[in-house]
MDAnalysis code that builds the backbone (N, CA, C; Angstrom):
import MDAnalysis as mda
import numpy as np

u = mda.Universe.empty(702, n_residues=234, atom_resindex=np.repeat(np.arange(234), 3), trajectory=True)
u.add_TopologyAttr("name", ["N", "CA", "C"] * 234)
u.add_TopologyAttr("resid", np.arange(1, 235))
u.add_TopologyAttr("resname", ["MET", "ARG", "PHE", "ILE", "VAL", "ALA", "GLU", "GLU", "VAL", "PHE", "SER", "VAL", "LEU", "ALA", "ASP", "ALA", "CYS", "PHE", "GLY", "VAL", "VAL", "VAL", "ALA", "ARG", "GLY", "ILE", "ASP", "ASN", "ARG", "ALA", "GLY", "ARG", "PRO", "GLU", "ILE", "ARG", "GLU", "MET", "LEU", "ALA", "ASP", "SER", "VAL", "LYS", "LYS", "VAL", "VAL", "ALA", "GLU", "LEU", "GLY", "PRO", "ALA", "LYS", "ILE", "LYS", "GLU", "ASP", "ALA", "ARG", "ILE", "VAL", "PRO", "TYR", "ARG", "GLN", "ALA", "PHE", "LEU", "GLN", "LEU", "GLY", "PHE", "ASN", "PRO", "ASN", "LYS", "PHE", "ALA", "PRO", "SER", "VAL", "GLU", "ALA", "LEU", "LEU", "GLY", "ARG", "VAL", "LEU", "LYS", "GLY", "GLY", "GLN", "VAL", "PRO", "SER", "ILE", "ASN", "ASN", "ILE", "VAL", "ASP", "LEU", "ALA", "ASN", "ALA", "VAL", "SER", "VAL", "LYS", "TYR", "ILE", "LEU", "PRO", "ILE", "GLY", "ALA", "HIS", "ASP", "LEU", "ASP", "GLN", "ALA", "ALA", "GLY", "ASP", "ILE", "PHE", "VAL", "ARG", "PHE", "SER", "VAL", "PRO", "GLY", "ASP", "THR", "PHE", "VAL", "PRO", "PHE", "GLY", "SER", "THR", "GLU", "ALA", "GLU", "ALA", "PRO", "ALA", "PRO", "GLY", "GLU", "LEU", "VAL", "TYR", "ALA", "SER", "GLY", "SER", "GLU", "ILE", "LYS", "THR", "ARG", "ARG", "TRP", "ILE", "TRP", "ARG", "GLN", "SER", "GLU", "LYS", "GLY", "LYS", "ILE", "THR", "GLU", "GLU", "SER", "ARG", "HIS", "VAL", "PHE", "PHE", "PRO", "ILE", "ASP", "GLY", "PHE", "ARG", "THR", "VAL", "ASN", "GLY", "ALA", "ALA", "VAL", "LEU", "ALA", "ALA", "ARG", "ASP", "GLU", "LEU", "ALA", "VAL", "ALA", "VAL", "ARG", "ARG", "PHE", "PHE", "ASN", "CYS", "GLU", "VAL", "LYS", "THR", "GLY", "PHE", "VAL", "ASP", "ARG", "ASP", "ASN", "GLN", "SER", "LEU", "ALA", "LEU", "ASP"])
u.atoms.positions = np.array([
    [-7.479, -46.631, 31.412],
    [-7.221, -45.222, 30.757],
    [-7.320, -44.070, 31.841],
    [-6.293, -43.499, 32.683],
    [-6.924, -42.441, 33.737],
    [-5.660, -40.911, 33.466],
    [-6.381, -40.832, 33.957],
    [-5.993, -39.440, 34.550],
    [-4.963, -39.518, 35.139],
    [-3.527, -38.805, 35.413],
    [-3.806, -38.239, 36.942],
    [-2.416, -37.518, 37.017],
    [-2.133, -36.923, 37.452],
    [-1.675, -35.531, 38.370],
    [-0.817, -36.829, 39.356],
    [0.933, -35.618, 39.570],
    [1.934, -36.402, 40.724],
    [1.423, -35.719, 41.766],
    [1.740, -36.610, 42.463],
    [2.236, -35.594, 43.832],
    [2.649, -34.769, 44.204],
    [3.587, -34.503, 43.025],
    [4.810, -33.731, 43.800],
    [4.796, -33.083, 43.006],
    [3.240, -32.477, 41.616],
    [3.361, -30.713, 40.891],
    [2.330, -30.080, 42.271],
    [1.977, -30.977, 43.033],
    [1.311, -30.031, 43.927],
    [2.687, -30.044, 44.539],
    [3.033, -30.062, 44.800],
    [3.999, -29.362, 45.927],
    [4.912, -27.977, 45.565],
    [4.543, -28.096, 44.066],
    [5.006, -26.062, 43.126],
    [3.883, -25.659, 43.519],
    [2.847, -26.109, 42.570],
    [1.521, -25.365, 42.329],
    [0.601, -26.335, 42.918],
    [0.441, -26.059, 44.431],
    [-1.114, -26.592, 45.367],
    [-1.630, -26.014, 44.423],
    [-2.612, -24.846, 44.014],
    [-3.911, -24.540, 43.970],
    [-4.107, -24.886, 42.706],
    [-3.192, -26.286, 41.445],
    [-3.780, -26.458, 39.490],
    [-5.206, -27.463, 40.622],
    [-5.470, -27.389, 39.164],
    [-7.244, -28.251, 39.346],
    [-7.027, -27.932, 37.812],
    [-7.985, -29.507, 37.627],
    [-8.317, -29.366, 36.057],
    [-9.318, -29.934, 35.170],
    [-10.243, -29.087, 34.837],
    [-11.748, -29.586, 35.002],
    [-11.249, -30.567, 33.069],
    [-11.969, -31.839, 33.347],
    [-11.539, -33.154, 32.465],
    [-13.379, -33.416, 31.985],
    [-12.630, -32.887, 29.686],
    [-14.004, -34.215, 29.696],
    [-13.287, -34.803, 28.257],
    [-14.542, -35.949, 27.685],
    [-13.499, -36.986, 27.909],
    [-15.141, -37.063, 26.533],
    [-14.624, -37.240, 25.045],
    [-16.157, -37.799, 24.358],
    [-15.520, -38.808, 23.377],
    [-16.303, -40.029, 23.546],
    [-15.653, -40.761, 22.868],
    [-16.823, -41.521, 21.414],
    [-16.489, -41.901, 20.981],
    [-17.243, -41.458, 18.706],
    [-17.652, -40.356, 17.809],
    [-16.540, -39.582, 18.441],
    [-16.998, -38.360, 17.785],
    [-16.986, -38.474, 16.405],
    [-17.731, -38.364, 14.991],
    [-16.985, -37.961, 14.274],
    [-16.954, -36.463, 12.992],
    [-14.985, -36.048, 13.251],
    [-14.781, -34.743, 13.099],
    [-14.814, -35.232, 11.451],
    [-15.366, -34.877, 11.324],
    [-14.946, -35.123, 9.914],
    [-16.123, -34.086, 8.465],
    [-16.910, -34.112, 9.159],
    [-18.102, -33.465, 8.383],
    [-18.474, -31.983, 8.327],
    [-17.999, -31.362, 8.176],
    [-18.236, -29.663, 8.443],
    [-19.561, -28.740, 9.405],
    [-18.792, -27.987, 10.244],
    [-20.084, -27.652, 11.156],
    [-20.271, -26.922, 11.203],
    [-20.519, -25.546, 10.200],
    [-20.229, -23.972, 10.193],
    [-21.094, -22.970, 11.291],
    [-21.683, -24.152, 12.344],
    [-22.225, -23.521, 13.693],
    [-20.666, -23.404, 14.943],
    [-20.438, -24.177, 14.456],
    [-18.896, -23.872, 15.144],
    [-18.366, -23.018, 15.244],
    [-18.147, -23.028, 13.693],
    [-17.196, -22.041, 13.243],
    [-17.702, -20.386, 13.771],
    [-19.454, -20.544, 13.604],
    [-19.983, -19.220, 14.533],
    [-19.717, -19.245, 15.786],
    [-19.039, -19.766, 16.439],
    [-19.473, -19.549, 17.703],
    [-18.064, -19.454, 18.340],
    [-16.630, -19.817, 17.747],
    [-15.313, -19.607, 17.484],
    [-15.865, -18.100, 17.564],
    [-16.344, -17.849, 15.872],
    [-16.223, -16.453, 15.200],
    [-16.803, -15.556, 16.696],
    [-17.828, -15.981, 17.686],
    [-18.773, -15.308, 18.299],
    [-17.972, -14.892, 19.463],
    [-17.144, -15.717, 19.748],
    [-16.211, -15.630, 20.920],
    [-15.143, -14.970, 20.999],
    [-14.392, -14.608, 19.242],
    [-13.676, -13.982, 19.008],
    [-14.237, -12.856, 19.483],
    [-15.218, -12.552, 18.972],
    [-15.819, -10.756, 18.940],
    [-16.305, -9.976, 20.079],
    [-16.767, -10.469, 21.282],
    [-16.486, -10.844, 22.284],
    [-15.355, -10.089, 22.720],
    [-14.711, -11.002, 23.379],
    [-13.455, -10.906, 23.713],
    [-12.774, -9.898, 22.805],
    [-12.924, -9.440, 21.401],
    [-11.337, -8.173, 21.295],
    [-12.463, -6.814, 21.523],
    [-13.867, -7.348, 22.095],
    [-14.486, -5.660, 22.218],
    [-13.854, -5.255, 23.626],
    [-14.287, -6.160, 24.882],
    [-14.330, -6.816, 25.957],
    [-12.786, -5.870, 26.617],
    [-12.229, -6.118, 25.914],
    [-9.542, -6.465, 26.088],
    [-9.507, -4.946, 25.222],
    [-9.967, -5.119, 23.923],
    [-10.152, -3.979, 22.734],
    [-7.992, -4.288, 22.926],
    [-6.699, -2.866, 23.225],
    [-5.909, -2.636, 22.557],
    [-5.619, -3.303, 24.338],
    [-5.231, -4.010, 24.638],
    [-5.211, -4.415, 26.218],
    [-3.932, -5.403, 26.593],
    [-2.737, -4.798, 27.312],
    [-1.893, -5.878, 27.274],
    [-2.583, -7.214, 27.763],
    [-2.207, -8.613, 27.010],
    [-2.812, -9.198, 27.563],
    [-2.305, -9.749, 28.998],
    [-1.365, -9.856, 29.189],
    [-0.464, -10.462, 29.725],
    [-0.923, -9.896, 31.220],
    [-0.975, -8.406, 30.747],
    [-1.771, -7.904, 32.330],
    [-2.678, -8.108, 32.928],
    [-3.286, -8.829, 32.318],
    [-5.052, -8.891, 32.472],
    [-4.877, -9.884, 33.779],
    [-6.004, -10.356, 34.553],
    [-5.695, -11.354, 35.607],
    [-6.341, -12.010, 35.712],
    [-6.787, -12.744, 34.400],
    [-6.850, -14.211, 34.206],
    [-6.085, -15.045, 33.634],
    [-4.670, -13.979, 33.132],
    [-3.645, -14.543, 32.730],
    [-2.407, -14.411, 33.012],
    [-2.697, -13.406, 34.140],
    [-2.116, -13.120, 35.691],
    [-1.271, -14.523, 36.199],
    [-2.246, -15.613, 37.415],
    [-1.843, -16.419, 37.828],
    [-0.466, -18.040, 36.329],
    [-1.322, -16.732, 35.266],
    [-0.638, -18.643, 34.944],
    [0.930, -17.819, 34.254],
    [1.649, -17.062, 34.308],
    [2.355, -15.797, 33.458],
    [3.112, -16.825, 35.319],
    [2.233, -16.102, 36.349],
    [2.772, -16.828, 37.929],
    [4.486, -17.913, 38.210],
    [2.918, -19.135, 37.166],
    [3.331, -20.793, 37.818],
    [4.524, -20.463, 37.068],
    [4.159, -19.895, 35.732],
    [5.153, -19.963, 34.417],
    [6.474, -19.829, 35.910],
    [7.041, -18.401, 35.678],
    [7.957, -18.558, 36.671],
    [8.046, -19.093, 37.918],
    [6.560, -19.854, 38.823],
    [7.991, -20.725, 40.057],
    [7.677, -22.187, 39.029],
    [7.589, -22.082, 38.367],
    [8.105, -23.556, 37.610],
    [9.687, -23.346, 36.753],
    [10.124, -22.297, 36.494],
    [11.112, -22.476, 36.058],
    [11.361, -21.718, 34.451],
    [10.022, -21.315, 33.704],
    [9.643, -21.316, 33.056],
    [9.351, -19.705, 32.923],
    [10.315, -18.706, 31.676],
    [10.358, -17.476, 31.348],
    [9.132, -17.280, 29.993],
    [8.028, -16.813, 30.899],
    [6.480, -16.628, 30.078],
    [6.794, -15.068, 28.574],
    [7.689, -15.107, 29.250],
    [8.139, -14.258, 27.791],
    [8.449, -14.444, 26.577],
    [9.332, -16.043, 27.035],
    [9.316, -16.928, 25.700],
    [9.201, -17.936, 25.555],
    [7.725, -18.171, 26.438],
    [7.760, -19.819, 26.773],
    [6.137, -19.176, 26.397],
    [4.947, -18.033, 26.529],
    [3.946, -17.901, 26.453],
    [2.286, -19.147, 26.976],
    [2.214, -19.076, 28.011],
    [1.002, -19.936, 28.177],
    [-0.323, -20.042, 27.232],
    [-0.013, -20.839, 26.827],
    [-1.495, -21.424, 25.706],
    [-2.512, -19.863, 24.867],
    [-2.814, -20.068, 26.303],
    [-4.899, -19.409, 26.770],
    [-3.842, -17.972, 26.225],
    [-2.329, -16.893, 27.356],
    [-2.072, -16.458, 26.653],
    [-1.509, -16.090, 24.488],
    [-1.417, -17.001, 24.367],
    [-0.793, -17.121, 23.142],
    [-2.038, -16.849, 22.047],
    [-2.811, -17.733, 23.025],
    [-4.795, -17.268, 21.570],
    [-4.969, -16.673, 21.440],
    [-4.981, -15.723, 23.128],
    [-5.292, -14.536, 23.112],
    [-4.567, -13.431, 22.462],
    [-3.181, -13.100, 22.186],
    [-2.323, -12.850, 21.185],
    [-3.229, -12.143, 20.370],
    [-3.154, -13.804, 19.509],
    [-3.663, -13.331, 17.748],
    [-4.944, -12.914, 17.145],
    [-6.132, -13.712, 18.590],
    [-6.636, -12.967, 18.202],
    [-7.141, -11.661, 18.849],
    [-6.716, -10.547, 19.382],
    [-5.972, -9.144, 19.595],
    [-4.813, -8.440, 18.037],
    [-4.413, -9.907, 17.944],
    [-3.654, -9.009, 17.206],
    [-4.110, -8.813, 15.266],
    [-4.733, -9.926, 15.397],
    [-5.704, -9.896, 14.355],
    [-7.409, -10.058, 13.941],
    [-7.849, -10.685, 15.065],
    [-8.656, -11.442, 15.629],
    [-10.036, -11.757, 14.814],
    [-9.069, -12.982, 14.556],
    [-9.663, -14.188, 14.437],
    [-9.211, -14.314, 14.447],
    [-9.067, -16.262, 14.853],
    [-9.124, -17.256, 14.923],
    [-8.466, -18.224, 13.684],
    [-7.576, -19.503, 13.147],
    [-7.691, -19.443, 11.481],
    [-8.324, -20.996, 12.535],
    [-9.539, -20.916, 11.175],
    [-10.602, -23.196, 10.889],
    [-9.261, -24.393, 11.391],
    [-9.702, -24.810, 12.296],
    [-8.524, -25.905, 12.094],
    [-9.414, -27.263, 11.515],
    [-9.560, -27.306, 12.721],
    [-11.660, -29.132, 12.637],
    [-11.616, -28.525, 13.512],
    [-13.160, -29.496, 13.514],
    [-14.803, -28.381, 14.095],
    [-13.750, -29.297, 15.914],
    [-13.337, -29.844, 15.836],
    [-12.448, -30.622, 17.183],
    [-12.204, -29.207, 17.991],
    [-10.837, -28.819, 17.279],
    [-10.574, -27.539, 17.390],
    [-10.757, -26.186, 17.548],
    [-11.791, -26.395, 16.475],
    [-11.752, -25.134, 16.930],
    [-12.991, -25.378, 18.303],
    [-13.857, -26.150, 18.010],
    [-15.345, -25.834, 18.923],
    [-13.740, -25.076, 20.521],
    [-12.949, -26.075, 20.669],
    [-12.269, -26.152, 22.294],
    [-12.112, -24.258, 22.110],
    [-11.394, -24.301, 21.223],
    [-10.821, -22.723, 20.843],
    [-12.161, -21.199, 20.899],
    [-13.546, -22.735, 20.632],
    [-13.943, -20.844, 21.477],
    [-14.092, -20.601, 22.660],
    [-13.911, -22.058, 23.501],
    [-14.662, -21.755, 24.596],
    [-13.461, -21.371, 25.799],
    [-12.268, -21.656, 24.627],
    [-11.292, -21.216, 25.057],
    [-11.230, -19.525, 25.592],
    [-11.480, -19.276, 24.776],
    [-10.790, -17.741, 24.609],
    [-12.021, -17.230, 25.444],
    [-14.318, -17.537, 25.150],
    [-14.842, -17.652, 26.136],
    [-14.766, -17.332, 27.637],
    [-13.927, -17.959, 27.860],
    [-13.291, -18.307, 28.771],
    [-12.011, -18.165, 29.362],
    [-11.726, -17.556, 28.853],
    [-9.628, -17.036, 28.671],
    [-9.435, -17.867, 30.298],
    [-9.075, -19.616, 29.747],
    [-8.888, -20.359, 30.258],
    [-8.441, -21.509, 29.010],
    [-6.695, -21.953, 29.590],
    [-6.414, -23.322, 28.252],
    [-6.794, -24.072, 29.237],
    [-7.319, -24.178, 26.925],
    [-8.212, -25.654, 27.010],
    [-7.053, -26.854, 26.016],
    [-6.935, -28.530, 26.371],
    [-6.226, -29.024, 25.303],
    [-7.246, -29.707, 24.704],
    [-7.018, -30.784, 23.351],
    [-7.227, -31.497, 22.894],
    [-6.531, -32.047, 22.117],
    [-6.465, -33.976, 22.727],
    [-5.689, -35.024, 22.589],
    [-5.988, -36.195, 22.303],
    [-5.304, -36.464, 21.373],
    [-6.593, -37.860, 21.054],
    [-6.437, -39.203, 20.870],
    [-7.452, -39.442, 22.384],
    [-6.953, -40.825, 23.078],
    [-5.889, -42.117, 22.197],
    [-6.788, -42.392, 21.185],
    [-6.341, -43.123, 19.831],
    [-4.470, -43.169, 20.743],
    [-3.789, -41.921, 20.163],
    [-2.132, -42.125, 20.021],
    [-1.990, -42.072, 21.278],
    [-2.748, -42.858, 22.494],
    [-1.294, -42.242, 23.466],
    [-2.033, -43.796, 23.645],
    [-0.542, -43.926, 24.627],
    [0.345, -45.099, 25.780],
    [-0.125, -45.283, 26.478],
    [-0.925, -45.664, 26.903],
    [-1.787, -46.239, 28.569],
    [-1.625, -44.507, 29.149],
    [-1.862, -44.857, 30.573],
    [-2.868, -43.509, 31.203],
    [-1.999, -41.734, 30.905],
    [-2.599, -41.121, 30.614],
    [-2.205, -39.290, 30.465],
    [-1.850, -39.364, 31.749],
    [-0.459, -38.588, 32.682],
    [-0.056, -38.078, 33.351],
    [0.408, -36.724, 32.837],
    [-0.280, -35.437, 34.670],
    [1.249, -33.964, 34.397],
    [1.605, -34.410, 36.077],
    [2.742, -34.503, 34.803],
    [4.635, -35.167, 35.505],
    [6.077, -34.990, 35.304],
    [6.669, -34.391, 36.104],
    [7.514, -33.184, 36.038],
    [8.714, -34.586, 34.408],
    [8.861, -33.827, 34.320],
    [10.027, -35.435, 32.728],
    [11.130, -35.682, 33.036],
    [11.631, -36.840, 32.667],
    [12.778, -37.802, 33.209],
    [13.619, -38.006, 31.840],
    [14.149, -39.023, 32.918],
    [15.574, -38.944, 30.779],
    [15.018, -40.452, 30.554],
    [14.413, -39.836, 28.682],
    [14.136, -41.599, 28.237],
    [12.693, -40.524, 27.518],
    [12.617, -38.952, 27.378],
    [10.987, -38.573, 27.436],
    [11.416, -37.963, 26.638],
    [10.119, -37.872, 25.445],
    [11.048, -37.596, 23.709],
    [9.225, -36.122, 23.235],
    [9.753, -34.746, 23.337],
    [9.249, -34.552, 22.359],
    [8.732, -34.426, 20.837],
    [8.563, -35.256, 20.093],
    [7.541, -33.825, 19.132],
    [6.887, -33.104, 18.564],
    [7.371, -31.795, 18.182],
    [7.124, -30.345, 18.424],
    [6.112, -30.753, 16.724],
    [4.649, -29.709, 17.270],
    [4.560, -29.034, 16.096],
    [4.633, -28.955, 14.308],
    [3.693, -30.162, 13.895],
    [4.181, -29.823, 12.510],
    [5.899, -30.559, 12.162],
    [6.383, -31.099, 13.244],
    [8.113, -31.609, 12.779],
    [8.610, -33.426, 12.146],
    [8.705, -33.920, 12.466],
    [9.168, -35.208, 12.925],
    [9.799, -35.747, 13.456],
    [11.267, -34.521, 13.815],
    [11.659, -34.649, 15.231],
    [11.689, -35.261, 16.221],
    [12.253, -35.608, 17.378],
    [11.700, -35.418, 18.279],
    [13.017, -35.167, 19.269],
    [12.431, -34.589, 20.261],
    [13.968, -33.696, 21.030],
    [13.208, -34.459, 22.051],
    [14.213, -34.367, 23.158],
    [14.231, -35.148, 24.624],
    [14.098, -33.097, 26.434],
    [13.709, -33.413, 26.742],
    [13.053, -32.293, 27.775],
    [13.778, -31.803, 28.149],
    [14.391, -31.265, 29.062],
    [15.698, -31.365, 30.329],
    [14.167, -32.066, 31.189],
    [15.540, -33.109, 32.019],
    [14.692, -33.904, 32.989],
    [14.074, -32.426, 34.189],
    [13.079, -32.603, 34.692],
    [12.382, -31.894, 36.258],
    [11.541, -30.760, 35.194],
    [11.103, -31.414, 34.327],
    [9.622, -29.591, 32.920],
    [8.238, -30.358, 33.188],
    [7.730, -29.725, 33.366],
    [6.499, -29.572, 34.201],
    [5.615, -30.654, 32.529],
    [4.674, -31.579, 32.733],
    [4.808, -31.679, 31.390],
    [3.343, -32.773, 31.874],
    [2.792, -32.804, 30.373],
    [1.257, -34.122, 29.710],
    [2.943, -34.493, 29.177],
    [2.543, -36.518, 30.082],
    [2.761, -37.730, 29.060],
    [2.096, -38.899, 29.315],
    [1.985, -39.508, 27.886],
    [2.083, -40.403, 28.254],
    [2.844, -41.307, 27.989],
    [3.441, -42.347, 28.991],
    [4.337, -43.311, 28.834],
    [5.145, -42.367, 28.780],
    [6.753, -43.405, 27.590],
    [7.179, -41.698, 26.872],
    [7.116, -39.991, 26.126],
    [6.142, -40.183, 26.256],
    [5.560, -40.333, 25.048],
    [5.336, -38.526, 24.982],
    [6.001, -36.987, 25.424],
    [5.038, -35.708, 25.692],
    [4.143, -35.151, 25.015],
    [3.305, -34.774, 25.459],
    [1.815, -34.026, 24.877],
    [1.892, -33.528, 25.423],
    [2.203, -32.349, 25.568],
    [2.450, -31.262, 25.503],
    [3.688, -31.071, 27.219],
    [4.863, -29.756, 26.929],
    [5.578, -29.284, 26.638],
    [5.135, -28.498, 28.209],
    [5.987, -27.672, 28.488],
    [6.190, -27.103, 29.954],
    [5.085, -26.789, 30.159],
    [4.058, -28.029, 30.761],
    [2.990, -27.686, 31.112],
    [1.626, -27.222, 29.674],
    [1.420, -26.003, 30.074],
    [0.278, -25.384, 29.017],
    [0.443, -24.329, 27.959],
    [2.490, -24.799, 27.521],
    [3.127, -24.676, 26.928],
    [2.475, -24.549, 24.908],
    [2.742, -25.882, 24.326],
    [2.578, -26.343, 23.873],
    [2.735, -27.792, 23.557],
    [1.286, -28.407, 22.593],
    [1.303, -29.245, 21.817],
    [2.067, -30.281, 21.356],
    [1.726, -32.182, 21.134],
    [3.091, -32.227, 20.632],
    [2.505, -32.598, 18.704],
    [3.014, -33.115, 18.015],
    [2.760, -33.482, 16.593],
    [1.966, -34.695, 16.893],
    [2.751, -35.116, 17.863],
    [1.948, -37.020, 18.579],
    [0.515, -36.232, 18.796],
    [-0.245, -37.067, 18.569],
    [-1.921, -37.028, 19.436],
    [-1.784, -35.874, 19.018],
    [-1.611, -34.754, 17.853],
    [-2.957, -33.967, 17.576],
    [-4.586, -34.475, 17.106],
    [-5.531, -33.501, 16.782],
    [-6.370, -33.590, 16.742],
    [-6.332, -33.440, 15.518],
    [-6.921, -34.665, 14.774],
    [-7.280, -34.431, 13.354],
    [-8.133, -34.293, 13.392],
    [-8.961, -34.040, 11.479],
    [-10.071, -34.916, 11.556],
    [-10.679, -36.592, 11.496],
    [-9.555, -37.169, 12.086],
    [-9.706, -38.780, 11.468],
    [-10.020, -39.206, 13.445],
    [-9.537, -38.195, 14.497],
    [-10.015, -38.423, 15.469],
    [-11.459, -38.588, 15.929],
    [-11.730, -39.635, 16.755],
    [-12.547, -40.209, 17.455],
    [-13.094, -40.343, 18.923],
    [-11.442, -40.055, 19.745],
    [-12.604, -39.670, 20.900],
    [-10.532, -39.015, 21.118],
    [-11.093, -38.309, 22.726],
    [-10.744, -36.743, 22.780],
    [-10.732, -36.401, 24.343],
    [-10.263, -36.133, 24.598],
    [-9.595, -35.878, 25.647],
    [-9.663, -34.828, 25.550],
    [-9.686, -33.228, 26.561],
    [-10.035, -32.452, 27.196],
    [-9.708, -32.014, 28.370],
    [-7.923, -30.984, 28.755],
    [-7.865, -31.031, 29.647],
    [-7.831, -29.563, 29.687],
    [-8.405, -29.162, 30.937],
    [-8.855, -27.314, 31.121],
    [-8.191, -27.248, 32.411],
    [-6.881, -26.412, 32.299],
    [-6.455, -26.081, 33.983],
    [-6.301, -24.140, 34.371],
    [-6.502, -24.953, 35.405],
    [-6.333, -23.325, 36.429],
    [-6.469, -23.761, 37.686],
    [-6.476, -23.379, 38.789],
    [-6.271, -22.721, 40.024],
    [-7.698, -22.797, 40.743],
    [-7.614, -23.789, 42.027],
    [-9.228, -23.969, 42.135],
    [-9.982, -22.300, 42.943],
    [-8.583, -21.394, 43.840],
    [-9.216, -20.807, 45.025],
    [-8.860, -18.814, 43.492],
    [-8.352, -19.286, 42.134],
    [-8.053, -18.341, 41.602],
    [-9.354, -18.218, 40.101],
    [-9.435, -19.497, 39.851],
    [-11.217, -19.525, 38.681],
    [-11.259, -20.775, 38.276],
    [-10.919, -21.683, 39.871],
    [-11.868, -22.654, 39.538],
    [-13.409, -22.770, 39.138],
    [-13.955, -21.804, 39.435],
    [-15.259, -21.624, 38.712],
    [-15.546, -21.113, 37.335],
    [-14.932, -20.699, 37.022],
    [-14.663, -20.403, 34.960],
    [-13.970, -21.932, 35.018],
    [-13.454, -22.516, 36.022],
    [-12.491, -24.111, 35.219],
    [-13.893, -24.888, 34.961],
    [-14.819, -25.053, 35.804],
    [-16.035, -26.445, 36.378],
    [-17.373, -25.481, 35.332],
    [-17.505, -24.380, 35.154],
    [-17.995, -23.764, 34.083],
    [-17.783, -23.994, 32.658],
    [-16.778, -24.141, 32.407],
    [-16.043, -23.973, 30.550],
    [-16.020, -26.036, 30.234],
    [-15.650, -26.370, 31.642],
    [-15.168, -27.633, 31.821],
    [-17.396, -28.191, 30.875],
    [-18.084, -27.014, 32.177],
    [-19.653, -27.708, 31.022],
    [-19.843, -27.451, 30.355],
    [-19.657, -26.153, 29.855],
    [-20.128, -25.565, 28.265],
    [-19.418, -27.118, 27.018],
    [-18.442, -27.079, 27.409],
    [-17.842, -28.277, 26.068],
    [-18.626, -29.077, 26.300],
    [-18.694, -29.897, 27.413],
    [-19.789, -30.606, 27.523],
    [-20.574, -31.165, 26.047],
    [-21.798, -29.875, 26.832],
    [-23.065, -29.778, 26.161],
    [-23.217, -29.584, 24.956],
    [-21.357, -28.957, 24.693],
    [-21.391, -28.607, 22.958],
    [-20.721, -29.971, 21.934],
    [-19.923, -30.881, 23.069],
    [-19.476, -31.530, 22.416],
    [-21.292, -33.273, 21.874],
    [-21.873, -33.198, 22.715],
    [-22.703, -33.515, 23.581],
    [-23.578, -33.259, 22.202],
    [-24.401, -32.085, 21.565],
    [-24.596, -30.880, 21.162],
    [-23.988, -31.498, 20.105],
    [-23.235, -31.360, 19.877],
    [-22.732, -30.953, 17.842],
    [-21.854, -32.583, 17.490],
    [-21.562, -33.284, 17.723],
    [-21.601, -34.715, 17.730],
    [-22.356, -36.345, 18.146],
    [-23.073, -35.238, 19.185],
    [-24.456, -36.824, 19.666],
    [-22.990, -38.616, 20.652],
    [-22.474, -37.626, 20.714],
    [-21.855, -38.942, 21.638],
    [-21.239, -39.264, 22.327],
    [-20.904, -40.469, 23.184],
    [-19.950, -41.117, 24.760],
    [-20.005, -39.118, 25.104],
    [-19.894, -38.400, 26.865],
    [-19.162, -37.825, 27.080],
    [-19.506, -37.856, 28.614],
    [-18.084, -37.392, 29.035],
    [-18.146, -37.605, 31.320],
    [-16.982, -36.399, 30.732],
    [-17.715, -35.730, 32.054],
    [-16.526, -34.407, 33.143],
    [-15.306, -35.286, 33.951],
    [-14.856, -34.415, 34.680],
    [-14.788, -34.708, 35.854],
    [-13.909, -33.887, 36.496],
    [-13.429, -34.452, 37.417],
    [-12.278, -32.489, 37.768],
    [-11.146, -32.990, 38.949],
    [-9.544, -32.745, 39.029],
    [-8.711, -33.426, 39.503],
    [-8.150, -32.532, 39.773],
    [-8.282, -32.265, 41.239],
    [-7.021, -31.652, 42.528],
    [-6.190, -31.554, 42.905],
    [-5.830, -31.260, 43.998],
    [-5.247, -32.066, 45.904],
    [-6.247, -32.969, 45.801],
    [-6.905, -32.740, 46.001],
    [-8.172, -34.212, 46.375],
    [-8.390, -35.297, 46.025],
    [-8.325, -34.897, 45.199],
    [-8.540, -36.190, 44.000],
    [-7.711, -35.782, 42.981],
    [-6.764, -36.533, 42.729],
    [-5.395, -36.494, 41.695],
    [-5.641, -37.587, 40.899],
    [-6.931, -38.523, 40.580],
    [-6.837, -39.184, 39.446],
    [-8.096, -39.331, 38.821],
    [-8.843, -39.121, 38.400],
    [-9.334, -39.476, 36.631],
    [-9.043, -40.965, 36.194],
    [-10.869, -41.765, 35.615],
    [-10.923, -43.179, 34.878],
    [-10.634, -41.615, 33.726],
    [-10.808, -42.071, 32.765],
    [-11.200, -41.774, 31.451],
    [-12.407, -42.918, 30.294],
    [-13.415, -43.393, 31.007],
    [-12.611, -44.772, 29.671],
    [-13.759, -44.783, 30.369],
])
């Protein structure tokens, strides 16, 4: 199994980069209060740093909003996932606990102000691509059982014809979401080499160390960009 970013993606987002963490052999069922504490600490620190500031104007969020505009998405209607997450944090001062893996990804996402996905590899139909959607692709929204068809040409995460994330980093699918039964997980961290590439690598490495420490599992890291467009996930 591979993670592949299609060449045509870089014709639109030349600077895009992707930090990768793959974890295999996770037990996501047992309660781990230390992860919830890590999430709470990240939330506390970002609230203290940002206060009532408008997150959409933060210099770490602006590049994603600009990229959405380049891709034809209105970021005021379809906010990048990290902006939406931080918006909830600043509004309510907390992020609901979901499960160990999701909480850990959110803790690192909030700390570094970077979008971090989490996909169950057992639910992927082969290689995972970042590509533009084509006729026949389907997406099942979170919390739904009904599939929808994105218009062709939308930047997505996909495995086969199954869309994992719509509008690049806007919203993940119901299929492949992380549950307590998930054992093998792919974490992509999306960024831009010359803008926040160093933060992407730092977040990747911290997430990898935390996953290994908390779950004592097999962990692999990688980095994908225009010069290295694919990575083995096995």
